[in-house]
KOLKE-725033 format. One record per residue (C-alpha): residue number from 1; residue in one letter; x, y, z. Coordinates in Angstrom, 1 decimal, decimal comma. Example, Ala and Ser with C-alpha at 12.3 -4.5 7.8 and 13.67 -1.06 7.14 Angstrom:
2
<rec 1 a <12,3 -4,5 7,8>> <rec 2 s <13,7 -1,1 7,1>> 
END
This chain:
387
<rec 1 m <-51,2 -17,1 -16,6>> <rec 2 d <-48,5 -15,1 -17,9>> <rec 3 p <-46,4 -17,4 -20,4>> <rec 4 r <-43,3 -15,7 -20,0>> <rec 5 p <-40,6 -17,2 -17,8>> <rec 6 p <-40,3 -15,5 -14,4>> <rec 7 c <-37,6 -12,9 -14,3>> <rec 8 s <-34,3 -14,3 -13,1>> <rec 9 p <-31,9 -12,8 -10,4>> <rec 10 i <-29,4 -10,6 -12,1>> <rec 11 g <-26,6 -10,9 -9,3>> <rec 12 i <-26,1 -7,3 -8,3>> <rec 13 p <-27,9 -5,1 -5,7>> <rec 14 r <-31,2 -3,4 -6,5>> <rec 15 r <-29,9 -0,2 -5,6>> <rec 16 a <-27,2 -0,5 -8,2>> <rec 17 v <-29,9 -1,2 -11,1>> <rec 18 p <-31,5 1,7 -12,8>> <rec 19 l <-35,2 1,4 -13,2>> <rec 20 t <-37,5 2,6 -16,0>> <rec 21 l <-41,0 3,7 -15,7>> <rec 22 s <-43,6 3,8 -18,4>> <rec 23 l <-47,3 3,5 -19,1>> <rec 24 s <-48,0 0,2 -20,8>> <rec 25 p <-49,3 0,3 -24,5>> <rec 26 s <-52,8 -1,0 -23,4>> <rec 27 g <-54,5 2,2 -23,1>> <rec 28 g <-53,1 3,2 -19,7>> <rec 29 e <-54,5 0,0 -17,9>> <rec 30 g <-51,0 -0,8 -16,6>> <rec 31 i <-47,7 0,2 -15,3>> <rec 32 e <-44,4 -1,3 -16,7>> <rec 33 i <-41,5 -1,3 -14,2>> <rec 34 a <-38,4 -2,4 -16,1>> <rec 35 s <-34,9 -3,1 -14,3>> <rec 36 s <-32,4 -2,2 -17,2>> <rec 37 p <-29,0 -1,9 -16,0>> <rec 38 s <-26,9 0,7 -18,2>> <rec 39 p <-23,6 -0,5 -19,9>> <rec 40 s <-21,8 1,5 -17,2>> <rec 41 v <-23,2 -0,6 -14,5>> <rec 42 r <-22,8 -3,9 -16,4>> <rec 43 e <-19,0 -2,9 -16,7>> <rec 44 r <-18,7 -1,9 -13,1>> <rec 45 v <-20,1 -5,0 -11,8>> <rec 46 g <-18,3 -7,2 -14,2>> <rec 47 v <-21,3 -9,5 -14,9>> <rec 48 r <-23,6 -10,1 -17,8>> <rec 49 v <-27,2 -8,9 -16,8>> <rec 50 g <-30,4 -8,9 -18,7>> <rec 51 v <-33,6 -6,9 -18,5>> <rec 52 c <-36,5 -8,0 -16,3>> <rec 53 s <-39,7 -6,3 -16,9>> <rec 54 r <-43,4 -7,1 -16,1>> <rec 55 i <-46,5 -5,2 -17,1>> <rec 56 i <-48,8 -5,2 -14,0>> <rec 57 r <-52,4 -4,4 -15,0>> <rec 58 a <-54,7 -3,1 -12,7>> <rec 59 k <-58,3 -1,5 -13,6>> <rec 60 n <-59,1 0,0 -10,2>> <rec 61 p <-57,8 3,6 -10,2>> <rec 62 v <-57,0 3,1 -6,7>> <rec 63 t <-54,6 0,2 -7,2>> <rec 64 r <-53,3 1,9 -10,2>> <rec 65 m <-52,3 4,9 -8,1>> <rec 66 l <-50,5 2,6 -5,7>> <rec 67 l <-48,7 0,8 -8,3>> <rec 68 g <-47,6 4,2 -9,8>> <rec 69 a <-46,3 5,0 -6,4>> <rec 70 l <-44,4 1,9 -5,8>> <rec 71 a <-42,8 2,3 -9,3>> <rec 72 i <-41,5 5,8 -8,4>> <rec 73 a <-40,4 4,7 -5,1>> <rec 74 l <-38,4 2,0 -6,8>> <rec 75 l <-37,0 4,2 -9,3>> <rec 76 v <-35,7 6,7 -6,8>> <rec 77 s <-34,1 3,8 -4,7>> <rec 78 g <-32,5 2,5 -7,8>> <rec 79 t <-30,8 5,5 -8,8>> <rec 80 n <-29,3 6,8 -5,5>> <rec 81 d <-25,8 5,1 -5,7>> <rec 82 p <-23,4 7,8 -5,6>> <rec 83 t <-20,6 5,8 -7,0>> <rec 84 a <-22,8 4,9 -10,1>> <rec 85 a <-23,3 8,7 -10,7>> <rec 86 q <-19,6 9,6 -10,7>> <rec 87 s <-16,4 7,9 -12,2>> <rec 88 r <-14,0 6,7 -9,6>> <rec 89 k <-10,7 8,7 -9,2>> <rec 90 k <-7,5 6,5 -10,5>> <rec 91 v <-4,9 6,2 -7,9>> <rec 92 v <-1,5 4,6 -9,0>> <rec 93 v <-0,1 2,6 -6,1>> <rec 94 a <3,6 1,6 -6,6>> <rec 95 v <4,9 -1,3 -4,6>> <rec 96 g <8,2 -3,6 -4,6>> <rec 97 p <7,6 -7,4 -4,2>> <rec 98 s <8,3 -7,6 -0,6>> <rec 99 s <6,2 -8,0 2,4>> <rec 100 d <7,0 -4,5 3,7>> <rec 101 m <4,6 -3,2 0,9>> <rec 102 a <1,7 -5,4 2,3>> <rec 103 l <-0,3 -2,4 3,7>> <rec 104 l <-0,8 -0,9 0,4>> <rec 105 i <-1,4 -4,3 -1,4>> <rec 106 v <-4,1 -5,0 1,1>> <rec 107 a <-5,5 -1,6 0,8>> <rec 108 v <-5,9 -2,3 -2,8>> <rec 109 k <-6,9 -6,1 -2,9>> <rec 110 k <-9,2 -6,1 0,1>> <rec 111 g <-11,2 -3,1 -1,3>> <rec 112 f <-10,5 -0,3 1,2>> <rec 113 l <-9,4 2,2 -1,5>> <rec 114 e <-12,4 1,4 -3,6>> <rec 115 k <-14,7 1,7 -0,7>> <rec 116 h <-13,7 5,4 -0,5>> <rec 117 g <-14,7 5,8 -4,3>> <rec 118 l <-11,2 5,1 -5,7>> <rec 119 d <-10,0 3,2 -8,5>> <rec 120 p <-6,5 1,9 -7,2>> <rec 121 q <-4,3 0,3 -9,9>> <rec 122 i <-1,1 -1,5 -8,6>> <rec 123 k <2,2 -1,2 -10,4>> <rec 124 v <5,0 -3,8 -9,2>> <rec 125 f <8,7 -2,7 -9,5>> <rec 126 d <11,9 -4,4 -8,6>> <rec 127 s <12,3 -2,8 -5,2>> <rec 128 s <10,8 -0,3 -2,9>> <rec 129 p <13,4 2,4 -3,5>> <rec 130 q <12,6 2,1 -7,2>> <rec 131 a <9,0 2,7 -6,5>> <rec 132 v <10,1 6,0 -4,8>> <rec 133 q <11,7 7,1 -8,2>> <rec 134 v <8,3 6,2 -9,9>> <rec 135 l <6,7 8,9 -7,9>> <rec 136 v <9,5 11,4 -8,6>> <rec 137 s <8,9 10,8 -12,1>> <rec 138 g <5,2 11,5 -11,9>> <rec 139 q <4,3 8,0 -13,1>> <rec 140 g <2,7 7,0 -9,7>> <rec 141 d <0,7 8,6 -6,7>> <rec 142 v <1,5 6,5 -3,6>> <rec 143 t <4,1 4,2 -2,3>> <rec 144 m <5,9 3,5 0,9>> <rec 145 n <9,3 2,8 2,3>> <rec 146 t <11,9 3,4 5,1>> <rec 147 e <13,4 7,1 5,6>> <rec 148 p <16,6 7,2 3,7>> <rec 149 p <15,1 6,8 0,1>> <rec 150 h <12,5 9,5 1,0>> <rec 151 l <15,3 12,0 2,3>> <rec 152 a <17,5 11,2 -0,7>> <rec 153 a <14,6 11,8 -3,0>> <rec 154 r <13,5 15,1 -1,5>> <rec 155 a <17,1 16,4 -1,1>> <rec 156 r <17,5 15,9 -4,7>> <rec 157 g <14,7 17,8 -5,7>> <rec 158 g <11,9 15,2 -5,8>> <rec 159 k <8,5 16,5 -4,8>> <rec 160 v <7,3 14,0 -2,6>> <rec 161 v <5,9 14,2 1,0>> <rec 162 q <5,1 11,5 3,8>> <rec 163 v <1,7 11,6 4,9>> <rec 164 m <1,5 8,8 7,5>> <rec 165 t <3,5 5,9 9,2>> <rec 166 g <2,6 2,6 7,6>> <rec 167 w <4,6 0,3 9,9>> <rec 168 i <7,3 0,5 12,6>> <rec 169 s <9,8 -2,5 12,9>> <rec 170 g <13,5 -3,2 14,2>> <rec 171 r <13,1 -7,0 12,9>> <rec 172 n <12,5 -6,6 9,1>> <rec 173 a <16,2 -5,7 8,5>> <rec 174 a <19,0 -7,8 9,4>> <rec 175 a <22,7 -8,8 8,7>> <rec 176 v <23,3 -12,0 7,0>> <rec 177 v <26,7 -13,5 7,0>> <rec 178 a <28,7 -16,5 5,8>> <rec 179 g <28,7 -18,6 9,1>> <rec 180 n <31,8 -20,4 8,3>> <rec 181 l <33,9 -17,2 8,0>> <rec 182 i <32,3 -14,9 10,4>> <rec 183 t <31,6 -16,0 14,1>> <rec 184 k <32,5 -12,6 16,0>> <rec 185 p <32,2 -8,9 15,3>> <rec 186 e <36,1 -8,9 14,9>> <rec 187 d <35,7 -11,2 11,9>> <rec 188 f <33,9 -8,4 10,0>> <rec 189 i <37,2 -6,7 9,5>> <rec 190 g <38,8 -7,3 6,1>> <rec 191 k <35,6 -8,8 4,6>> <rec 192 t <33,2 -7,5 1,8>> <rec 193 i <29,8 -6,4 2,9>> <rec 194 a <26,9 -5,8 0,5>> <rec 195 t <24,0 -3,4 1,0>> <rec 196 q <21,7 -1,3 -1,3>> <rec 197 r <23,0 2,3 -1,2>> <rec 198 g <21,0 4,7 0,5>> <rec 199 s <18,4 2,2 1,8>> <rec 200 g <17,4 1,6 5,5>> <rec 201 s <19,8 -1,4 5,6>> <rec 202 n <22,6 1,1 4,6>> <rec 203 y <21,7 2,9 7,8>> <rec 204 h <21,7 -0,4 9,6>> <rec 205 l <25,1 -1,4 8,4>> <rec 206 v <26,7 1,9 9,4>> <rec 207 s <24,9 1,7 12,8>> <rec 208 f <26,3 -1,9 13,3>> <rec 209 l <30,0 -0,7 12,5>> <rec 210 a <29,9 2,1 15,0>> <rec 211 k <28,3 -0,2 17,6>> <rec 212 h <31,1 -2,6 17,5>> <rec 213 k <33,7 0,0 16,9>> <rec 214 i <34,7 -1,3 13,6>> <rec 215 p <36,3 1,4 11,4>> <rec 216 a <34,7 1,9 8,0>> <rec 217 d <37,9 1,7 6,2>> <rec 218 k <38,4 -1,6 7,6>> <rec 219 v <35,8 -3,5 5,6>> <rec 220 t <35,1 -3,0 1,8>> <rec 221 i <31,4 -2,0 1,2>> <rec 222 q <29,9 -3,1 -1,9>> <rec 223 y <26,5 -1,6 -3,1>> <rec 224 m <24,2 -3,5 -5,0>> <rec 225 a <20,4 -4,1 -5,5>> <rec 226 a <18,9 -6,4 -2,7>> <rec 227 p <18,0 -9,2 -4,8>> <rec 228 d <21,6 -9,6 -6,1>> <rec 229 q <23,2 -9,9 -2,7>> <rec 230 l <22,0 -13,6 -2,4>> <rec 231 p <23,9 -14,9 -5,3>> <rec 232 a <26,8 -12,7 -4,3>> <rec 233 l <26,8 -14,4 -1,0>> <rec 234 a <26,5 -17,7 -2,4>> <rec 235 r <29,6 -17,1 -4,8>> <rec 236 n <31,7 -15,6 -1,8>> <rec 237 d <31,9 -12,3 -3,6>> <rec 238 v <30,5 -10,9 -0,5>> <rec 239 q <31,0 -12,4 3,0>> <rec 240 a <28,1 -10,6 4,5>> <rec 241 f <25,1 -8,4 3,7>> <rec 242 f <22,5 -6,2 5,2>> <rec 243 s <19,2 -6,2 3,6>> <rec 244 w <15,5 -6,6 4,5>> <rec 245 e <12,7 -9,4 4,2>> <rec 246 p <12,1 -11,7 2,2>> <rec 247 y <15,6 -11,7 1,2>> <rec 248 v <17,0 -12,2 4,7>> <rec 249 t <15,0 -15,5 5,2>> <rec 250 r <15,7 -16,6 1,4>> <rec 251 a <19,4 -16,4 2,1>> <rec 252 q <19,1 -19,1 4,8>> <rec 253 s <19,0 -21,6 2,0>> <rec 254 i <22,5 -20,7 1,0>> <rec 255 p <25,1 -23,0 2,6>> <rec 256 n <26,6 -21,7 5,7>> <rec 257 a <24,4 -18,5 5,5>> <rec 258 k <23,1 -17,3 9,0>> <rec 259 v <21,2 -14,2 10,3>> <rec 260 w <23,8 -12,5 12,4>> <rec 261 s <21,4 -9,8 14,1>> <rec 262 r <18,3 -7,9 13,3>> <rec 263 a <18,2 -4,1 13,3>> <rec 264 e <16,7 -3,9 16,9>> <rec 265 d <19,7 -5,9 18,3>> <rec 266 d <21,8 -3,1 17,0>> <rec 267 g <19,5 -0,3 18,3>> <rec 268 v <18,1 0,6 14,9>> <rec 269 e <14,3 0,8 14,3>> <rec 270 f <12,6 1,9 11,1>> <rec 271 r <9,3 3,7 10,3>> <rec 272 d <8,0 2,6 6,9>> <rec 273 n <6,2 6,0 5,9>> <rec 274 v <3,5 6,4 3,3>> <rec 275 l <4,9 8,7 0,5>> <rec 276 m <2,8 10,6 -2,0>> <rec 277 r <3,7 13,0 -5,0>> <rec 278 e <3,4 16,4 -3,5>> <rec 279 d <1,1 17,8 -6,3>> <rec 280 f <-1,1 14,8 -5,7>> <rec 281 a <-1,3 15,4 -1,9>> <rec 282 r <-1,7 19,2 -2,1>> <rec 283 g <-3,4 19,5 -5,5>> <rec 284 d <-5,9 16,8 -5,2>> <rec 285 r <-6,6 17,1 -1,4>> <rec 286 e <-9,8 15,2 -1,5>> <rec 287 t <-8,6 12,2 -3,1>> <rec 288 a <-5,5 12,1 -1,0>> <rec 289 i <-7,5 12,2 2,2>> <rec 290 k <-9,6 9,4 1,0>> <rec 291 v <-6,4 7,5 0,6>> <rec 292 v <-5,3 8,4 4,0>> <rec 293 k <-8,6 7,1 5,5>> <rec 294 a <-8,5 4,0 3,8>> <rec 295 l <-4,8 3,2 4,6>> <rec 296 v <-5,8 3,9 8,5>> <rec 297 e <-8,7 1,6 8,1>> <rec 298 t <-6,5 -1,1 6,3>> <rec 299 a <-3,9 -0,8 9,2>> <rec 300 d <-6,6 -1,4 11,7>> <rec 301 w <-7,9 -4,4 9,9>> <rec 302 m <-4,5 -5,8 9,4>> <rec 303 r <-3,7 -5,7 13,3>> <rec 304 a <-6,7 -7,9 13,9>> <rec 305 n <-6,6 -10,2 10,9>> <rec 306 l <-3,0 -10,7 10,1>> <rec 307 r <-3,3 -14,2 8,6>> <rec 308 d <-6,2 -13,0 6,3>> <rec 309 a <-3,7 -10,1 5,3>> <rec 310 a <-1,0 -12,7 4,5>> <rec 311 r <-3,4 -14,5 2,2>> <rec 312 v <-4,4 -11,2 0,5>> <rec 313 a <-0,9 -9,9 0,1>> <rec 314 n <0,3 -13,1 -1,3>> <rec 315 e <-1,8 -12,6 -4,4>> <rec 316 v <0,8 -10,0 -5,4>> <rec 317 l <3,8 -11,1 -3,5>> <rec 318 r <3,7 -14,8 -5,0>> <rec 319 a <5,8 -16,2 -2,1>> <rec 320 q <6,4 -19,9 -1,9>> <rec 321 s <3,7 -20,2 0,9>> <rec 322 e <1,3 -18,0 2,5>> <rec 323 e <2,8 -19,0 5,8>> <rec 324 d <6,2 -17,4 4,7>> <rec 325 v <4,1 -14,2 4,3>> <rec 326 y <2,4 -14,4 7,8>> <rec 327 r <5,5 -15,0 9,4>> <rec 328 e <7,3 -11,8 7,8>> <rec 329 l <4,2 -9,6 8,5>> <rec 330 q <4,5 -10,6 12,4>> <rec 331 l <7,8 -8,5 12,3>> <rec 332 f <5,8 -5,3 11,7>> <rec 333 t <3,6 -3,1 13,9>> <rec 334 y <0,9 -1,3 11,9>> <rec 335 p <0,1 2,0 13,9>> <rec 336 g <-1,9 3,8 11,2>> <rec 337 d <-0,8 7,0 12,6>> <rec 338 f <1,8 10,1 12,2>> <rec 339 r <3,5 11,2 15,3>> <rec 340 k <5,9 14,1 16,4>> <rec 341 s <8,5 11,3 17,1>> <rec 342 v <8,7 10,9 13,3>> <rec 343 v <10,5 14,3 13,0>> <rec 344 e <13,2 13,6 15,6>> <rec 345 h <13,7 9,9 14,5>> <rec 346 e <13,9 11,1 10,7>> <rec 347 t <16,4 14,0 11,5>> <rec 348 r <19,1 11,7 13,0>> <rec 349 i <18,9 9,4 9,8>> <rec 350 a <19,1 12,9 7,7>> <rec 351 q <22,1 13,9 9,5>> <rec 352 w <23,7 10,4 9,0>> <rec 353 g <22,9 10,4 5,3>> <rec 354 a <24,3 13,9 4,7>> <rec 355 s <27,4 13,1 6,5>> <rec 356 l <27,9 10,0 4,2>> <rec 357 g <27,1 12,1 1,1>> <rec 358 l <24,3 10,0 0,3>> <rec 359 f <22,6 13,2 -0,5>> <rec 360 q <23,2 17,1 -0,2>> <rec 361 t <21,7 19,2 2,6>> <rec 362 s <22,8 22,0 4,7>> <rec 363 d <20,1 21,7 7,0>> <rec 364 p <18,9 18,1 7,9>> <rec 365 r <15,8 19,1 10,0>> <rec 366 k <14,7 21,6 7,5>> <rec 367 l <14,7 18,7 5,1>> <rec 368 v <12,7 16,6 7,4>> <rec 369 e <10,1 19,4 8,0>> <rec 370 e <9,7 19,8 4,2>> <rec 371 l <9,2 16,1 3,9>> <rec 372 v <6,7 15,4 6,7>> <rec 373 y <3,2 16,5 5,6>> <rec 374 p <0,6 15,7 8,4>> <rec 375 d <-2,1 17,9 6,9>> <rec 376 l <-4,0 15,0 5,3>> <rec 377 i <-4,1 12,8 8,4>> <rec 378 r <-5,3 15,7 10,5>> <rec 379 t <-8,5 15,7 8,3>> <rec 380 a <-8,7 11,9 7,6>> <rec 381 a <-8,0 10,7 11,3>> <rec 382 p <-7,3 13,7 13,6>> <rec 383 d <-7,0 11,1 16,6>> <rec 384 r <-4,2 9,5 14,9>> <rec 385 t <-1,6 12,4 15,0>> <rec 386 d <-0,3 14,9 17,5>> <rec 387 m <1,3 17,1 14,9>> 
END
């Protein structure tokens, strides 16, 4: 009886464990089969593993031949894992701490990007517009945002491109007012209204004023970052703000604050598009296609598993409750596609941005056509685009 203790499970798939084959030191009577995980495998799996070896002795030549064949088969099966043979490509995913970034967060945390042989790394910034600037500066590869920040970045020379639509929503953005001061549209006249300059909510504000025929010079627009708008409303520095979730819901804890209207109530719908550095999208096309494939798969999974998606996203968002995130995710539709309608929709927003001086362009449509880059999704998911 062999006095050694039996080999214990090592906790990783056999196919991920390289095997070594050698003759036993007993004059060729036996064959030693040893599973000996390399340091790279140990590091990738993240567990401590030991070496399991056993000398199987057989004096019958036929038996020895069969054992040798078995050892070779195990050796081949143990080394055909493609991800063990090549290093994973690092992809820096820039996000803001809000639910509109859930698609990217879930793609990383749920393993959709890793499934395609990528090594995704999340970097969290104060806001989604700031994440766009991270790509422009070359410190990130992928982010997502509504149309205005993308257009502004491209118009100012930023080498970024849109590669697919992450979500569509007319309910993520909203107007919040001091309910004791504003009870009808005319009450906005003479008030100070906050919004983040160049954001989708900035576009919502202008559309709201136009819808209610309130001249822009009859209100005071104060530009500030989205998180700063809540204390400003609480101090009565502003009497209304136009922003997005989670700030819209958080504001309702402020005395007298109420949601006046959602973007769709004012005829506004946003498409939050996935943005990439242009040199990444074009110069590392194979990796960029993998990212798009993973994000399409993520969108499909989220539509069918929204509550689970909220739980995963909250690992990064750190909302007060998972239920809050789930409620916010229900404001979005995740199509996982890229349609021609994006160009017409975005051209209207580009015309607005240029007219307000948010960015300079002599040809808004050309700006949009330079920004929209459907080449990746044509390869990654050809049935998800008509461009």
